[in-house]
C-alpha positions, 0 to 999 in steps of 0.5 A: 499499500503506497501512502503518502501523508502530507497535511493529512491527505493521503494518496492511496493506491490499493494495487500495491504493497500491504505490508508496510504496517506504519503506513497502515497505522497512520491512515487508519488513525487518521481516519478514526480522527475523521470520524470523530469530527462533527463537521469535515471540511471539502478536503477531509471529506474527499479524504474520508471518502477515499480511505473508506473506499480504499478500506472496502476495497481491501477488506471486503470487495475480494469476499463478496462473491462468497457473500450472496444472500448474506445479510450479516456480518460477523468481524473478528478484528485483530490488533489496530483493525478492532478500532475501525468502524466497519459500518463506515467504509463504502463501496464504489457506489458510495454505499455504507457497509452498514446498509447493506449488512447487519454488523456484529463484532466478536473478540474470537470465533470461540467467544462468538460460538459460545455467545450463540450457545448461551441459553437464557431465562424465560423472564429475561429482560430485553435490554440492560442499559447502563448510564449516568455513572457517578465516578466519586473519589474513593480511597483505594486499600494499600494493598490495591495501591501496590501495583506491579509495573509490568503488564502480567502483574497488573493483570494478576493484581487486577484479579486480585482487586476483583476477587477481593471486591476492592476498589479498582481506581489505582489499578486504573491510576497506575495505567494512567487514568488518573482522571474520571468525568461523570458522563451526564449524557449517557443518563438521558441516552438510557431514559430515552432507551427504557421509554423506547423499550419500556421493559428494560433493566435500567441502572443508572447513578451509585446503582453501577 
């Protein structure tokens, strides 16, 4: 893949080598930044269309001949591909992928298979919605503040904290997440969902 990064514009050639991981990461990161912006300039819109179409041609188009009669896709992304919204990819007709397929994601095929095999009780609520969490500053125990520097140590420490049902704030702090902001917009979202689906199980505020 030939990618030239110049003032956030890309020249893409789908026929060239796609092995340059660094270039691919740069393009994916720029694509994500475009998606997150509320309004795009004309040049940014063009860049979005070029990258979106390129990704579709790279990852979707080669398999479309096997997808006739299919209306749902299960995507199992790896690495940085897990940060891409595949719904936004567009074909040559500028049609979004989500317009053709129902799209779901899974961490692995094994997890997806186990999810499909789950047996749910008859009285299961149609929706569990969480929102309006209150991230109050809590004191952490001395043990939970003594975290290992390496990833494996952090993972083991997390397991111990969860088993003790202790506060996890120190764990997140060690990973660089020192400040948590309340998200009032999520409260409005779950309240709206509860009006649309009255029998939903809604958990908000300190109940989370």
